[in-house]
C-alpha positions in Angstrom: 17.9 19.0 6.3 17.8 22.7 6.0 14.7 24.3 7.1 13.1 27.7 6.9 13.0 29.7 10.2 9.5 28.6 11.8 6.6 30.7 11.3 2.9 29.8 11.5 -0.4 31.0 9.6 -3.1 31.3 12.2 -6.3 29.9 10.5 -9.5 30.5 12.3 -11.9 27.3 11.2 -15.4 29.3 11.5 -14.7 32.3 9.5 -13.5 29.8 6.6 -16.2 27.8 6.4 -18.0 29.8 4.0 -20.0 27.4 1.6 -20.8 23.9 1.2 -19.3 21.8 -1.5 -21.9 19.7 -3.7 -20.0 17.9 -6.3 -21.4 14.5 -6.3 -18.9 11.5 -7.1 -18.6 11.8 -10.8 -15.9 10.0 -13.4 -14.0 13.3 -14.9 -14.4 13.6 -18.3 -11.4 13.5 -20.9 -10.8 16.5 -22.9 -9.3 16.7 -26.0 -6.8 18.6 -26.4 -3.5 19.1 -28.5 -1.1 19.8 -24.9 1.0 16.7 -25.1 2.1 15.0 -22.0 5.6 14.8 -21.0 7.6 12.5 -18.6 9.3 16.1 -17.4 5.5 17.3 -16.6 4.3 14.4 -15.4 7.1 13.7 -12.4 7.5 17.3 -11.2 5.9 19.4 -8.6 3.6 20.4 -8.6 1.8 17.3 -9.4 -0.6 18.0 -12.3 -3.0 15.5 -10.3 -2.7 17.1 -7.0 -1.5 15.8 -4.0 -4.2 12.9 -2.6 -5.7 13.5 1.0 -4.5 10.9 3.2 -5.8 9.2 6.8 -9.1 10.6 7.4 -9.5 10.4 11.2 -12.9 11.1 12.9 -13.3 13.0 16.2 -15.7 10.9 18.7 -18.4 13.2 18.1 -18.5 11.9 14.4 -19.0 15.1 13.1 -15.5 16.7 12.7 -12.9 14.9 10.3 -9.2 15.8 10.1 -6.9 14.5 7.4 -3.4 15.2 5.8 -3.3 17.0 2.7 -1.5 19.7 0.5 -3.7 21.5 -1.8 -1.0 22.9 -3.8 0.0 19.6 -5.4 3.2 19.3 -3.5 4.6 16.5 -1.3 4.6 18.1 2.1 1.5 17.4 4.0 -0.4 19.5 6.6 -3.3 19.1 8.8 -6.5 19.9 7.2 -10.4 19.3 9.1 -13.7 19.4 7.8 -17.2 19.0 9.4 -20.3 17.0 7.9 -22.6 20.2 8.3 -19.9 22.2 6.6 -17.6 20.2 4.7 -15.1 22.7 3.3 -11.3 21.7 3.9 -10.0 24.1 6.4 -6.0 24.1 6.7 -4.7 23.6 10.4 -1.1 24.0 10.2 1.1 25.6 7.6 4.7 24.4 9.0 7.7 25.7 7.2 8.7 23.4 4.2 12.5 23.2 2.9 13.3 25.7 0.9 14.3 25.0 -2.4 14.9 26.8 -5.9 12.1 26.4 -8.5 15.0 26.8 -11.2 18.2 25.3 -9.4 20.0 24.6 -13.2 22.8 22.7 -12.7 23.9 24.0 -9.6 24.4 20.3 -7.7 23.7 21.9 -4.1 20.4 23.4 -5.3 19.6 20.5 -6.8 20.3 18.3 -3.8 18.2 20.7 -1.7 15.5 19.8 -4.2 15.7 16.3 -3.7 15.6 16.8 0.3 12.0 19.3 -0.4 10.5 16.5 -2.6 11.2 13.9 -0.4 10.0 15.7 2.9 6.4 14.8 3.4 5.6 17.0 6.5 2.9 15.3 8.9 2.9 11.7 8.8 -0.1 11.3 11.2 -2.9 12.7 13.2 -5.1 12.3 16.2 -7.8 13.7 17.7 -7.5 14.3 21.7 -10.6 13.5 24.0 -12.0 16.8 24.1 -12.8 17.0 20.2 -11.3 20.1 19.4 -7.5 19.8 20.1 -5.2 17.6 17.6 -2.3 15.9 18.4 0.2 15.1 15.3 3.6 13.8 14.3 6.2 15.8 12.5 9.7 14.8 11.8 9.9 12.9 14.7 8.5 15.3 17.2 4.8 15.4 19.0 2.6 18.6 18.2 -0.7 20.2 20.0 -3.2 22.1 17.7 -6.2 24.0 18.4 -7.7 24.9 15.0 -7.4 28.6 14.7 -4.1 28.9 16.9 -0.5 28.0 16.4 1.1 24.6 16.7 2.6 24.0 20.0 5.7 21.7 20.3 5.3 18.8 23.3 7.9 17.7 25.3 7.5 14.4 24.4 10.8 12.8 26.1 13.3 10.9 24.6 13.3 8.8 21.0 11.5 9.6 17.8 7.8 10.1 18.2 5.3 8.2 16.1 2.1 6.9 15.8 0.2 9.3 18.5 -3.2 7.6 19.9 -5.6 8.8 22.3 -7.1 6.9 25.0 -11.0 6.6 24.1 -12.2 7.8 27.4 -9.2 9.0 30.0 -7.7 11.1 27.5 -4.3 9.8 28.1 -1.8 10.0 24.7 0.5 7.2 23.9 2.9 7.1 21.2 6.0 5.0 20.2 9.0 6.7 21.6 12.4 5.2 19.9 12.0 1.7 20.5 9.8 2.1 23.9 6.3 3.0 24.5 5.5 6.6 26.0 2.4 8.0 27.8 1.4 11.8 28.7 -1.6 12.3 30.5 -4.2 15.0 31.1 -3.6 18.1 30.6 -1.8 17.5 27.6 1.2 19.8 27.1 1.2 20.5 30.5 2.3 17.1 32.4 5.3 15.2 31.6 5.5 12.3 29.2 6.9 9.4 30.8 8.2 5.8 29.5 5.8 2.9 30.5 7.4 0.4 28.5 11.0 0.4 27.6 12.7 -2.7 25.6 15.8 -2.7 27.2 17.6 -4.3 24.1 19.0 -3.2 21.1 17.0 -4.3 17.5 14.0 -4.7 20.0 10.8 -2.5 19.0 7.5 -1.9 19.9 5.8 -2.6 16.8 2.1 -1.6 17.0 0.0 -1.0 20.5 -3.7 -0.5 21.2 -5.4 1.3 24.0 -8.2 -0.6 25.8 -11.6 1.2 25.4 -11.4 2.3 28.9 -8.2 3.6 29.1 -6.6 1.5 31.7 -4.4 -1.0 29.6 -2.5 -1.0 26.6 -2.0 -4.2 24.4 1.1 -4.1 22.2 3.4 -6.4 20.0 6.8 -6.3 20.5 9.3 -7.5 17.8 12.6 -9.0 18.3 15.4 -8.5 16.1 18.0 -9.2 17.9 18.6 -13.0 16.2 18.2 -12.2 12.8 21.2 -11.9 10.1 22.5 -8.5 8.9 23.8 -7.7 5.5 26.2 -4.8 4.3 25.1 -2.6 1.5 28.0 -0.2 -0.1 27.2 3.4 0.0 29.2 4.9 -2.9 28.1 8.5 -2.0 30.5 9.2 1.0 33.6 10.4 0.6 34.8 7.3 1.5 33.1 3.9 0.5 30.9 2.8 3.8 29.5 -0.2 4.3 25.8 0.0 5.8 24.2 -3.4 8.0 20.7 -3.7 7.5 18.7 -6.3 9.3 17.7 -9.0 6.3 17.2 -12.3 6.8 17.0 -15.1 3.7 14.3 -17.4 3.6 15.2 -20.2 5.5 16.9 -17.9 8.3 15.6 -17.2 11.8 13.5 -14.3 11.2 11.8 -11.9 14.1 10.5 -13.2 17.0 7.3 -11.4 18.3 4.9 -11.6 21.3 1.9 -9.6 22.6 2.1 -7.9 25.8 -0.6 -6.2 28.0 0.6 -3.1 29.9 -1.8 -2.1 32.9 -1.3 1.7 33.4 -2.0 1.5 36.8 0.3 -0.8 38.5 3.0 -0.2 35.5 3.3 -4.4 35.0 3.1 -6.2 31.7 1.4 -9.4 31.4 2.7 -11.7 28.3 -0.2 -13.3 26.8 0.2 -17.1 26.3 -0.8 -17.7 22.8 1.8 -20.6 22.4 3.3 -21.9 19.1 6.5 -20.6 17.7 7.9 -17.4 18.6 8.3 -16.8 14.9 4.8 -17.2 14.0 3.2 -14.1 12.5 0.7 -11.7 14.6 -1.9 -10.0 11.8 -3.8 -8.3 14.9 -5.1 -7.7 18.1 -8.5 -6.0 19.0 -9.8 -5.4 22.6 -13.1 -6.3 23.4 -15.8 -3.7 24.4 -15.6 -4.3 28.0 -11.4 -4.1 28.1 -11.2 -7.8 29.5 -10.4 -9.3 26.3 -8.2 -9.3 23.6 -8.6 -10.8 20.1 -5.0 -12.1 18.9 -5.1 -13.3 15.1 -2.1 -15.2 14.5 -0.8 -17.9 12.3 2.4 -19.7 11.3 5.1 -18.6 9.8 4.0 -20.0 6.5 0.3 -18.7 6.8 -1.0 -22.4 6.6 -2.1 -22.6 10.2 -4.4 -19.9 11.8 -5.9 -19.3 14.8 -8.0 -16.6 16.6 -7.3 -16.4 20.1 -9.5 -14.8 23.0 -6.8 -13.6 25.8 -7.7 -13.1 29.1 -6.0 -9.3 29.6 -5.5 -9.9 33.7 -4.4 -13.7 33.3 -2.8 -13.6 30.0 -4.1 -17.2 29.1 -5.9 -17.8 25.8 -8.5 -20.3 24.3 -8.7 -21.2 20.7 -11.9 -19.9 19.0 -11.3 -20.5 15.3 -8.5 -22.5 14.3 -8.3 -23.0 10.4 -5.5 -25.0 8.5 -5.1 -24.9 4.6 -1.7 -26.4 3.2 -2.6 -24.6 -0.1 -2.9 -21.1 1.5 -0.9 -18.6 0.0 -2.2 -15.4 1.1 -3.0 -13.8 4.4 -5.9 -11.0 3.7 -7.3 -11.4 7.1 -9.1 -9.4 9.6 -10.9 -9.8 12.9 -12.6 -8.0 15.5 -15.1 -8.2 18.2 -18.5 -7.3 17.5 -20.0 -4.0 18.9 -21.6 -5.8 22.0 -18.8 -8.0 22.8 -20.5 -11.2 22.4 -18.9 -12.4 19.3 -16.1 -11.8 16.7 -16.3 -10.7 13.1 -13.5 -12.0 10.8 -12.9 -12.4 7.4 -11.8 -16.1 5.9 -11.2 -17.7 2.5 -12.4 -21.1 4.1 -14.8 -21.3 1.0 -14.4 -20.0 -2.0 -13.1 -16.6 -1.4 -12.4 -14.1 1.4 -15.7 -13.9 2.9 -17.4 -12.5 6.2 -18.4 -14.9 9.2 -19.6 -14.3 12.7 -19.0 -16.7 15.7 -20.8 -15.9 19.2 -17.5 -16.5 22.1 -19.5 -19.1 23.6 -20.0 -21.4 20.0 -17.9 -23.2 18.4 -19.8 -22.9 14.6 -19.3 -19.7 12.7 -22.0 -18.0 11.1 -21.8 -16.7 7.3 -22.5 -13.3 6.3 -21.3 -12.8 2.6 -21.1 -15.4 0.1 -21.1 -15.5 -3.9 -18.3 -15.3 -6.5 -16.6 -12.2 -5.1 -14.1 -11.0 -2.3 -14.2 -9.3 0.8 -10.9 -7.2 0.8 -11.6 -5.1 4.2 -14.7 -4.2 6.9 -15.2 -2.0 9.5 -18.3 -2.1 12.6 -20.9 0.4 11.5 -21.0 2.1 14.6 -22.6 0.3 17.9 -25.2 -1.5 15.3 -24.5 -4.9 14.4 -23.9 -3.9 10.7 -20.6 -4.7 8.9 -19.4 -2.0 6.4 -17.5 -4.4 3.8 -15.3 -3.5 0.6 -15.9 -5.9 -2.1 -15.8 -6.4 -5.9 -19.3 -7.9 -6.1 -20.5 -5.8 -9.2 -17.4 -6.3 -11.2 -13.9 -7.9 -10.7 -11.7 -4.6 -10.7 -14.1 -2.4 -8.6 -14.1 -1.8 -5.0 -17.1 -0.6 -3.4 -18.6 -0.3 0.1 -21.5 -2.7 1.2 -23.2 -2.9 4.4 -24.5 -6.2 5.4 -26.6 -6.5 9.2 -27.1 -10.4 9.5 -26.6 -13.8 8.7 -29.0 -14.3 5.2 -29.4 -10.7 4.7 -28.5 -9.4 1.4 -25.8 -6.6 1.5 -26.6 -3.5 0.4 -24.4 -1.1 -1.9 -23.6 2.2 -0.1 -21.2 3.4 -2.7 -22.7 3.0 -6.0 -20.1 4.6 -8.3 -17.5 2.0 -9.9 -14.0 2.7 -9.0 -12.0 2.3 -5.7 -13.2 3.2 -2.4 -11.4 3.5 0.8 -13.9 4.3 3.7 -13.6 5.3 7.2 -17.0 5.0 9.0 -17.8 7.5 12.0 -17.5 6.2 15.5 -21.5 6.6 15.4 -21.6 5.2 12.1 -23.9 7.7 10.3 -21.1 8.6 7.9 -18.4 7.8 5.7 -15.1 9.4 5.0 -14.2 8.2 1.5 -11.1 8.0 -0.8 -12.3 7.7 -3.9 -11.1 7.6 -7.3 -11.4 5.7 -10.8 -9.6 5.4 -13.9 -9.7 8.9 -15.0 -10.3 10.6 -11.6 -7.6 11.3 -9.3 -8.3 10.4 -5.5 -10.1 13.0 -3.5 -11.8 12.9 0.1 -15.6 12.6 -0.1 -18.2 12.7 2.9 -21.3 10.5 2.7 -24.0 9.9 4.8 -25.2 6.3 5.4 -28.4 4.6 4.9 -30.1 8.0 3.9 -30.5 8.4 0.2 -28.2 11.7 0.1 -25.4 12.2 -2.6 -21.7 12.3 -1.2 -20.1 15.5 -0.7 -16.8 16.2 -2.4 -14.4 17.9 0.1 -11.3 18.1 -1.6 -10.2 18.9 -5.0 -7.1 17.9 -5.6 -6.2 17.8 -9.4 -4.5 21.2 -10.7 -6.8 23.7 -12.8 -4.1 22.0 -15.6 -5.1 18.6 -15.3 -8.1 19.4 -17.5 -5.9 20.7 -20.5 -4.8 16.9 -21.3 -6.6 14.0 -22.7 -6.3 11.3 -20.2 -7.3 7.7 -21.7 -9.7 5.8 -20.1 -8.9 2.0 -19.5 -11.0 -1.4 -20.6 -11.1 -4.4 -19.0 -11.2 -7.5 -20.8 -11.2 -11.3 -20.2 -9.4 -14.4 -21.8 -8.6 -17.7 -21.2 -5.2 -18.9 -19.9 -3.5 -21.0 -22.6 -2.5 -23.9 -21.1 -5.5 -24.9 -19.2 -8.5 -22.1 -19.9 -8.6 -20.3 -16.7 -10.4 -17.2 -16.9 -8.0 -14.3 -16.5 -8.3 -10.3 -16.0 -7.0 -7.3 -17.7 -6.7 -3.8 -17.9 -6.3 -2.6 -21.2 -5.2 1.2 -22.6 -5.3 2.0 -25.9 -3.6 4.7 -27.7 -5.3 8.1 -27.9 -7.4 8.0 -31.5 -6.8 4.3 -31.5 -7.8 3.0 -34.5 -8.4 -0.6 -34.5 -7.2 -1.0 -38.2 -3.7 0.2 -37.4 -0.7 -2.6 -35.9 0.3 -1.1 -32.5 3.5 -2.0 -30.4 2.3 -3.3 -27.1 3.9 -3.4 -23.6 2.8 -5.5 -20.8 3.4 -3.6 -17.8 3.8 -2.7 -14.9 3.5 -6.2 -14.7 2.7 -7.6 -11.0 -0.2 -8.9 -9.1 -3.4 -7.0 -8.2 -2.7 -4.3 -11.2 -6.6 -4.9 -12.6 -8.1 -2.1 -10.7 -10.5 0.6 -11.6 -8.7 2.9 -9.7 -6.5 6.1 -10.4 -3.2 4.5 -12.1 -4.5 1.1 -11.6 -1.5 -0.4 -9.2 -1.5 2.6 -6.9 2.1 1.0 -5.3 3.9 2.8 -8.1 3.6 5.9 -9.9 3.1 4.7 -13.5 0.0 6.0 -13.9 2.0 8.9 -15.9 4.2 6.3 -17.3 1.2 4.6 -18.6 -0.5 7.6 -19.9 2.2 8.8 -21.9 2.9 5.5 -23.6 -0.5 5.2 -24.6 -0.3 9.1 -26.3 3.4 7.7 -27.9 1.0 5.0 -29.4 1.7 1.7 -27.2 -1.1 -0.3 -26.2 -0.7 -0.9 -22.6 -2.0 -4.0 -20.6 -1.8 -5.3 -16.9 -2.8 -8.9 -16.3 -4.1 -10.0 -12.7 -1.7 -12.9 -12.8 -2.4 -16.1 -10.8 -2.2 -15.2 -6.8 -4.3 -11.9 -7.2 -7.0 -11.3 -5.2 -10.6 -11.1 -6.3 -10.8 -14.0 -8.6 -11.3 -16.5 -5.8 -9.2 -18.7 -3.7 -8.4 -21.4 -6.6 -7.0 -18.7 -8.6 -4.9 -17.2 -5.5 -3.6 -20.3 -5.1 -2.3 -21.4 -8.6 0.8 -19.0 -7.6 1.9 -22.1 -4.8 5.6 -22.8 -5.2 5.5 -21.4 -8.7 6.9 -17.9 -9.1 7.7 -17.5 -12.6 5.7 -20.3 -13.7 1.8 -19.8 -13.7 2.3 -16.5 -13.7 4.3 -16.0 -17.0 2.2 -18.1 -18.5 -0.8 -16.0 -17.6 1.2 -13.0 -19.0 2.0 -14.7 -22.3 -1.7 -15.4 -22.5 -2.3 -11.9 -22.6 0.3 -11.2 -25.5 -1.8 -14.1 -27.5 -5.4 -12.5 -27.0 -4.0 -9.0 -28.2 -2.3 -10.5 -30.9 -5.3 -12.1 -31.9 -7.4 -8.9 -31.7 -5.8 -7.7 -35.1 -4.3 -4.7 -34.0 -1.3 -5.2 -32.1 2.3 -6.3 -33.9 3.3 -9.5 -32.6 7.0 -8.4 -33.4 6.8 -5.4 -31.4 5.7 -6.5 -27.8 7.5 -5.6 -24.8 7.5 -6.3 -21.3 8.7 -4.5 -17.9 7.9 -4.4 -14.0 9.9 -3.9 -10.7 11.0 -6.1 -7.6 8.3 -9.3 -8.1 7.7 -7.6 -11.3 11.3 -7.8 -12.3 11.2 -11.5 -11.8 8.4 -11.9 -14.1 10.0 -9.7 -16.8 13.2 -11.5 -16.7 11.5 -15.2 -16.4 9.3 -14.1 -19.2 12.0 -13.1 -21.5 14.2 -16.5 -20.4 11.1 -19.0 -20.7 9.2 -17.4 -23.8 11.9 -16.2 -26.0 11.1 -14.4 -29.1 7.8 -13.3 -27.7 8.9 -10.3 -26.2 11.3 -8.2 -28.2 12.4 -6.4 -25.2 11.8 -6.0 -21.5 12.9 -3.5 -18.5 13.6 -5.4 -15.2 13.3 -2.8 -12.2 15.1 -4.2 -9.2 14.2 -7.6 -10.2 14.0 -10.4 -7.8 16.1 -12.7 -9.7 17.1 -15.3 -6.7 14.3 -16.3 -4.8 17.3 -17.9 -2.3 17.8 -14.0 -1.5 14.2 -13.3 -1.1 12.7 -11.9 2.0 11.0 -14.2 4.4 7.4 -13.2 3.7 7.9 -15.1 0.3 8.2 -18.4 2.2 4.3 -18.0 2.5 4.4 -19.1 -1.4 7.5 -20.8 -1.8 8.1 -22.8 2.1 11.5 -23.1 3.5 14.5 -23.5 0.8 16.0 -26.2 2.8 13.2 -28.2 2.0 12.0 -26.9 -1.7 15.3 -26.3 -3.0 14.1 -27.3 -6.5 11.3 -25.0 -6.5 13.5 -22.5 -5.4 15.9 -23.0 -8.2 13.0 -23.3 -10.7 11.4 -20.0 -9.7 15.3 -17.9 -9.7 15.3 -16.5 -13.1 19.6 -16.0 -12.5 19.7 -19.6 -13.4 17.9 -19.0 -16.2 19.8 -16.6 -17.9 21.4 -18.6 -20.4 18.0 -18.7 -22.6 18.1 -15.2 -23.1 17.4 -14.2 -26.8 15.9 -11.0 -26.9 16.6 -7.4 -25.5 17.1 -6.9 -21.7 17.7 -3.8 -19.8 18.2 -3.8 -15.8 17.3 -0.7 -13.7 18.4 -1.0 -10.1 19.5 0.8 -7.1 22.2 0.4 -5.3 20.8 1.2 -2.0 18.0 -1.6 -2.3 17.9 -3.9 0.9 14.8 -5.4 -0.4 16.2 -6.7 -3.4 19.7 -6.6 -3.3 21.8 -5.0 -6.3 24.2 -8.0 -5.9 21.5 -10.2 -7.3 21.8 -8.1 -10.4 25.2 -7.7 -10.8 25.3 -11.2 -10.4 23.0 -11.9 -13.4 24.9 -9.2 -15.5 28.2 -11.0 -14.8 26.3 -14.7 -16.1 25.1 -12.8 -19.0 28.5 -11.4 -20.0 29.8 -14.9 -19.6 27.0 -16.3 -21.9 27.7 -13.5 -24.3 24.6 -12.2 -24.4 23.7 -8.7 -24.5 22.4 -6.6 -21.5 21.9 -2.8 -20.7 22.3 -1.9 -16.8 21.0 1.2 -15.6 22.4 1.9 -11.9 21.0 4.0 -9.7 23.4 5.2 -7.2 21.4 6.9 -4.4 17.8 4.5 -5.0 16.7 2.2 -2.4 14.0 -0.3 -3.6 11.2 2.3 -4.7 13.6 3.5 -7.4 10.5 5.1 -9.0 9.3 6.8 -6.0 12.0 8.8 -4.4 13.4 11.6 -5.6 11.8 13.2 -8.8 14.9 13.9 -11.0 15.9 10.3 -10.3 12.4 9.3 -11.7 12.2 11.5 -14.7 16.1 9.7 -15.8 14.8 6.2 -14.9 11.2 6.8 -16.9 13.0 8.5 -19.9 15.6 5.5 -20.1 12.4 2.8 -20.1 10.5 4.9 -22.7 13.8 5.2 -25.0 14.5 1.4 -24.5 10.8 0.4 -25.5 10.9 3.0 -28.7 14.2 1.9 -29.3 13.4 -1.8 -30.1 9.5 -1.5 -30.3 8.8 1.6 -32.5 11.0 0.6 -35.4 8.9 -1.5 -38.3 9.0 -5.5 -36.9 11.3 -6.3 -39.8 14.0 -4.2 -38.7 16.4 -6.0 -36.1 
């Protein structure tokens, strides 16, 4: 990667804080306009939606907030700060971005430079030092220190790429991952040399995560050992000679990573390994320190997440005792959370032992948990509110598609709504519990950062304004939310429905289900935020398509029983849920049943291919991106749903779409990146060959430079793939249904 010469812009913080932003959280209003949306504009820089702020991080004084942002709508992030008294965003760093031509034409080298610039995301982490004035950040594997108003100082952080800098709450020491190992730098930061405090010493062994004790004398960490895990070869055809790249990639039923918890005593420079028992291939979901730094709380389960244990570990001896033990042989998801209460006398945790994920409290000297929340909704995350016994949590208590912040104070008390605005809130409470940093969006409002006082009737203050002025020139269609029954058993299903602009219920429209996946029905900008389909959905709606997303079985927020419907049944009940959406749409009278399409990626590709194979004639065309057509080649995490193939071979075969390819009657296009190490490109090649032998027609779009996220890496690639996808649906769905 070629960088321009390093120059820095010095930005004095106080001089730039001139006024207080007062825009409260309100949905944006769609503006009627004749300006058309295009794939080219939606997926080019600068983003018309702007660049969403990331990683809000509070200083210890609970008054200053740092975050990552780009106010120009490009992908390179710098560090910004604001404060609760004057919440104006102030840019702290201005690192040089990779240079590229805005109009590269057809010049390959200029186009490659553009792609490199698009995929350079700049600063990836930021943390406050203990003095509450300086900031630490990591950029391109290096560690920097910066005081707002001054130029960043690159620190000598030792060997290995730096990531995840974290500051000890009281001592001010800085820990970070340096390559596979763990390093510490003591105050004065920038003056003292870094030292490696834990060295794995073996290939394929790394520190996965770490946490400071509150007194700053110890570090707890998770070590991951992949030395016994199988590797696979992935060809790279873009080099001068074809090269085989090896990746660590186990299949279900093969040996996976080994994990253990270490407790590093910085004074003695010794590591004690926690005696948490069971199988070393068990999953460790979190570790947390007690307020007195004497104990660890370890949240772990077996590989199949059927046997969960919350363990109390003595930091001096490493010995553990079981606080909570939950066994559920039907469990398929692990959206768990656990932490000590602020006074250290008990633990809070999220469990779905009852009807859905809810909050519980259990004293350390008790074996009985007290329930803090209950009802027909789910709790998705939680955090202690300062030093009080109150808990902030995110739930969909108001409506299934919303993610709002609530507060609960004690068992039996009624939760109080903190964020009344419908939509999706991603909160980070300040250390003293007085404020909330809130990353908020809804169906027609891209994500921005807000600061909200907690417990007082004051509106939230908008800190960032990310969308470009151009955003208002387009008519953005707001989604609707509908419910309908599964056609087989009547289970209530929830869907997100985007209708064409100037919708006329008397017309017959083509419809597309997708991007199909679990957890797609959110009142959030783009719905499913992990793929950039917000623009594609809007473009298709403007082009006259009805777009539907269904929360299929296995999705969160609709009860424990709904999630467990998917157990050992990928490509079964979930495909029936999608078909139920088609039935609902055609019953409304405004969708032509002969012009329905479906598309999705990864698991969504499995759903797409299986829908075409199992429901011939329902979907006239389908586009499967990186389709997981062989469960035998899935990642080991899928054993949470499917168990091990050695004992469940029939279920794996039933859920592997490539074995049902002979049932294809409709039009199918595959999109797959040739560098994909999550869903192997080989699987799509295998499916294509089977379809050729079975004399079925198929279209195959190969992306030579793409990993698994074919629609997220390199905008030229995104535009190319989305144009092909749109063209495919236009070819088969836009024509009158009487035509072949």
